[in-house]
Backbone as CSV, one residue per row, in Angstrom:
resi,resn,N_x,N_y,N_z,CA_x,CA_y,CA_z,C_x,C_y,C_z
1,MET,14.451,-69.613,33.078,13.682,-68.863,34.185,14.585,-68.610,35.286
2,LEU,14.329,-67.451,35.977,14.992,-67.174,37.146,14.689,-67.892,38.317
3,LYS,15.523,-68.215,39.244,15.190,-68.916,40.543,15.401,-67.776,41.573
4,PHE,14.361,-67.656,42.437,14.420,-66.625,43.442,14.378,-67.506,44.777
5,TYR,15.377,-67.465,45.547,15.472,-68.167,46.718,15.206,-67.095,47.893
6,GLU,14.322,-67.408,48.754,13.934,-66.433,49.752,13.460,-67.140,51.025
7,TYR,13.314,-66.220,51.908,12.697,-66.614,53.319,11.563,-65.799,53.514
8,ASP,10.359,-66.335,53.689,9.035,-65.666,53.684,9.071,-64.503,54.745
9,LYS,9.708,-64.639,55.781,9.714,-63.935,56.859,10.633,-62.557,56.730
10,CYS,11.460,-62.684,55.681,12.538,-61.608,55.342,11.773,-60.541,54.681
11,SER,11.941,-59.327,55.236,11.387,-58.213,54.752,12.115,-57.717,53.323
12,THR,13.416,-57.974,53.299,14.144,-57.618,52.028,13.596,-58.523,50.912
13,CYS,13.507,-59.816,51.232,12.983,-60.770,50.267,11.601,-60.361,49.752
14,ARG,10.706,-59.917,50.683,9.411,-59.443,50.268,9.510,-58.221,49.448
15,LYS,10.375,-57.287,49.674,10.600,-56.080,48.887,11.057,-56.521,47.473
16,ALA,12.101,-57.433,47.329,12.485,-57.901,46.099,11.380,-58.578,45.359
17,ARG,10.677,-59.479,45.933,9.577,-60.162,45.309,8.671,-59.200,44.738
18,LYS,8.233,-58.217,45.481,7.345,-57.066,44.963,7.794,-56.437,43.835
19,TRP,9.149,-56.152,43.856,9.921,-55.465,42.585,9.737,-56.424,41.484
20,LEU,10.067,-57.690,41.522,9.921,-58.615,40.543,8.616,-58.581,39.853
21,ASP,7.619,-58.717,40.858,6.218,-58.810,40.294,5.875,-57.399,39.600
22,GLU,6.251,-56.366,40.170,5.842,-55.041,39.492,6.440,-54.848,38.174
23,HIS,7.607,-55.507,37.917,8.347,-55.478,36.658,8.151,-56.633,35.683
24,GLY,7.058,-57.389,36.057,6.566,-58.499,35.155,7.675,-59.564,34.843
25,VAL,8.481,-59.798,35.920,9.573,-60.731,35.810,8.967,-62.113,36.096
26,THR,9.257,-63.208,35.369,8.848,-64.488,35.604,9.983,-65.151,36.460
27,TYR,9.640,-65.829,37.560,10.538,-66.477,38.405,10.042,-67.615,39.062
28,GLU,10.842,-68.466,39.619,10.414,-69.546,40.512,10.833,-69.337,41.974
29,ARG,9.753,-69.393,42.850,10.060,-69.058,44.180,10.565,-70.285,44.903
30,LEU,11.661,-70.265,45.577,12.215,-71.337,46.279,12.484,-71.071,47.756
31,PRO,12.086,-71.751,48.771,12.516,-71.520,50.109,13.863,-71.824,50.470
32,ILE,14.650,-70.713,50.770,16.113,-70.892,50.821,16.442,-71.811,52.111
33,ARG,15.802,-71.796,53.070,16.123,-72.749,54.237,15.868,-74.250,53.849
34,GLU,14.769,-74.504,53.202,14.457,-75.931,52.914,15.191,-76.370,51.629
35,THR,15.405,-75.486,50.607,15.905,-75.821,49.332,16.994,-74.754,48.971
36,PRO,18.130,-74.879,49.654,19.236,-73.852,49.353,19.838,-73.926,47.973
37,PRO,20.429,-72.858,47.461,21.037,-73.098,46.139,21.985,-74.198,45.953
38,SER,22.077,-74.771,44.798,22.947,-75.959,44.533,24.445,-75.494,44.663
39,PRO,25.313,-76.381,44.697,26.754,-76.060,44.599,27.149,-75.438,43.362
40,ALA,26.497,-75.802,42.335,26.724,-75.194,40.972,26.246,-73.713,40.949
41,GLU,25.155,-73.390,41.508,24.616,-72.097,41.566,25.376,-71.291,42.523
42,LEU,25.837,-71.819,43.632,26.731,-71.165,44.604,27.989,-70.757,43.903
43,GLN,28.604,-71.660,43.034,29.878,-71.402,42.333,29.651,-70.296,41.343
44,THR,28.500,-70.324,40.561,28.293,-69.255,39.731,28.145,-67.942,40.306
45,MET,27.476,-67.927,41.490,27.312,-66.677,42.257,28.614,-66.213,42.735
46,LEU,29.459,-67.209,43.286,30.829,-66.766,43.818,31.720,-66.198,42.652
47,ASP,31.649,-66.774,41.525,32.385,-66.289,40.368,31.975,-64.841,40.065
48,ALA,30.652,-64.524,40.102,30.078,-63.277,39.843,30.563,-62.233,40.848
49,TYR,30.805,-62.670,42.106,31.288,-61.715,43.160,32.810,-61.964,43.414
50,ASN,33.528,-62.171,42.197,34.933,-62.187,42.241,35.706,-63.029,43.330
51,GLY,34.966,-64.283,43.608,35.470,-65.102,44.518,35.409,-64.824,45.974
52,GLU,34.605,-63.670,46.321,34.463,-63.358,47.787,33.381,-64.142,48.264
53,ILE,33.677,-65.280,49.033,32.630,-66.200,49.629,31.793,-65.382,50.599
54,LYS,32.459,-64.438,51.384,31.612,-63.673,52.355,30.448,-62.999,51.803
55,LYS,30.531,-62.627,50.506,29.303,-61.937,49.788,28.153,-62.839,49.734
56,LEU,28.403,-64.116,49.883,27.294,-65.116,49.722,26.617,-65.469,51.090
57,LEU,27.136,-64.858,52.166,26.755,-65.344,53.453,25.890,-64.398,54.087
58,ASN,24.967,-64.906,54.803,23.911,-64.038,55.677,24.594,-63.770,56.944
59,THR,25.426,-62.710,56.946,26.263,-62.462,58.183,25.348,-61.871,59.309
60,SER,24.197,-61.526,59.078,23.256,-60.955,60.183,22.488,-62.076,60.736
61,SER,22.537,-63.353,60.355,21.819,-64.411,60.909,22.307,-64.945,62.198
62,GLY,21.374,-65.483,63.069,21.914,-66.120,64.211,22.729,-67.389,63.818
63,ASP,22.432,-68.081,62.864,23.178,-69.233,62.448,24.589,-68.861,62.082
64,TYR,24.794,-67.753,61.518,26.138,-67.230,61.008,26.911,-67.089,62.372
65,ARG,26.411,-66.379,63.473,27.092,-66.193,64.662,27.214,-67.458,65.421
66,THR,26.445,-68.407,65.477,26.541,-69.517,66.258,27.273,-70.793,65.640
67,SER,27.304,-70.701,64.210,27.847,-71.879,63.528,29.303,-71.972,63.575
68,GLY,30.001,-70.841,63.829,31.395,-70.898,63.741,31.952,-70.626,62.442
69,ILE,31.125,-70.554,61.374,31.704,-70.352,60.002,32.523,-69.146,59.747
70,LYS,32.230,-68.028,60.554,33.055,-66.813,60.535,34.389,-67.066,60.768
71,ASP,34.729,-67.824,61.828,36.110,-68.085,62.206,36.756,-69.226,61.273
72,GLU,35.971,-70.080,60.694,36.607,-71.109,59.811,36.630,-70.883,58.400
73,LEU,35.989,-69.671,57.936,35.843,-69.351,56.520,37.107,-69.375,55.794
74,SER,38.207,-68.894,56.372,39.438,-68.589,55.650,40.194,-69.892,55.446
75,ASP,39.743,-70.981,56.206,40.384,-72.311,56.012,39.518,-73.279,55.204
76,LEU,38.310,-72.910,54.939,37.451,-73.723,54.102,37.696,-73.699,52.643
77,THR,37.698,-74.801,51.921,37.738,-74.777,50.522,36.296,-74.391,50.076
78,ASN,36.128,-74.045,48.863,34.756,-73.640,48.312,33.842,-74.833,48.524
79,ASP,34.314,-75.999,48.230,33.423,-77.142,48.329,33.014,-77.370,49.718
80,GLN,33.801,-77.179,50.707,33.536,-77.235,52.146,32.504,-76.234,52.582
81,ALA,32.867,-75.054,52.006,31.824,-73.850,52.336,30.526,-74.077,51.741
82,PHE,30.440,-74.624,50.412,29.236,-74.844,49.871,28.360,-75.934,50.707
83,ALA,29.121,-76.936,51.148,28.434,-77.972,51.883,27.813,-77.385,53.227
84,ARG,28.553,-76.416,53.848,27.943,-75.806,55.037,26.731,-75.097,54.650
85,LEU,26.823,-74.404,53.453,25.574,-73.603,53.013,24.437,-74.481,52.543
86,GLN,24.771,-75.638,52.109,23.694,-76.663,51.915,23.059,-77.106,53.041
87,GLN,23.869,-77.339,54.090,23.345,-77.907,55.333,22.433,-76.870,56.043
88,THR,22.789,-75.645,55.970,22.060,-74.662,56.687,21.736,-73.522,55.719
89,GLY,20.524,-73.674,55.009,20.217,-72.580,53.994,20.184,-71.162,54.541
90,ASN,19.912,-71.064,55.901,19.875,-69.673,56.408,21.183,-69.021,56.330
91,LEU,22.342,-69.696,56.168,23.554,-68.986,56.083,23.684,-68.387,54.602
92,VAL,22.848,-68.640,53.703,23.026,-68.104,52.434,22.317,-66.682,52.399
93,LYS,23.067,-65.619,51.857,22.492,-64.301,51.875,21.248,-64.312,50.939
94,ARG,20.217,-63.709,51.392,19.015,-63.575,50.659,18.512,-62.147,50.469
95,PRO,17.655,-61.946,49.515,17.250,-62.889,48.449,18.473,-63.306,47.564
96,PHE,18.377,-64.356,46.871,19.338,-64.900,46.078,18.670,-65.211,44.730
97,LEU,18.984,-64.375,43.837,18.438,-64.577,42.370,19.380,-65.036,41.422
98,ILE,19.042,-65.998,40.651,19.965,-66.537,39.671,19.181,-67.104,38.471
99,GLY,19.875,-66.843,37.289,19.352,-67.464,36.070,20.234,-66.961,34.922
100,ASP,19.835,-67.117,33.713,20.701,-66.838,32.497,21.147,-65.348,32.580
101,GLY,22.405,-65.185,32.871,22.993,-63.801,32.916,22.603,-62.976,34.195
102,VAL,21.981,-63.561,35.213,21.581,-62.856,36.448,22.130,-63.562,37.668
103,THR,22.837,-62.780,38.364,23.487,-63.285,39.627,23.459,-62.154,40.668
104,LEU,22.467,-62.194,41.517,22.284,-61.219,42.562,21.986,-61.855,43.944
105,VAL,22.628,-61.310,44.876,22.336,-61.621,46.417,21.914,-60.227,46.972
106,GLY,21.104,-60.394,48.045,20.631,-59.187,48.628,19.742,-58.355,47.630
107,PHE,19.231,-57.193,48.067,18.400,-56.459,47.292,18.838,-55.028,47.252
108,LYS,19.535,-54.599,46.082,19.862,-53.187,45.783,19.179,-53.008,44.446
109,GLU,18.147,-52.030,44.468,17.345,-51.972,43.302,18.172,-51.546,42.135
110,THR,19.210,-50.693,42.257,20.086,-50.329,40.984,20.810,-51.498,40.455
111,GLU,21.104,-52.419,41.258,21.862,-53.584,40.688,20.822,-54.568,40.001
112,TRP,19.594,-54.570,40.607,18.590,-55.436,40.017,18.088,-54.976,38.682
113,VAL,18.020,-53.476,38.577,17.610,-52.856,37.373,18.626,-53.178,36.292
114,ALA,19.945,-53.111,36.684,21.040,-53.396,35.728,21.080,-54.776,35.083
115,GLN,20.738,-55.820,35.940,20.812,-57.294,35.551,19.473,-57.746,35.038
116,VAL,18.373,-57.309,35.661,17.125,-57.824,35.357,16.211,-56.998,34.395
117,GLY,16.440,-55.715,34.617,15.751,-54.817,33.723,14.630,-53.957,34.224
């Protein structure tokens, strides 16, 4: 089953959830702030995005701007970056959809069609 990490007040998450529902996709909803993706899920997503850790970050959040992670990112190991994402789930780009053969962050319909169907 797919895991759909979201923030209820995020319009992009609502749009993605509507798309999943309209396409009959079964998924588990998880609140990204309270239950961020696990380090293993973050690593899987990082691998899917060619090691570009910034692709996993919610760069438009206030937490991104105030946390200092932007300036520290180049010096952090993946484990350190994942620990920061675990501490502050709002730093994770959303929606975050992961499951067997599916690794998507953000919502671009063409990418979702290609991976989810």
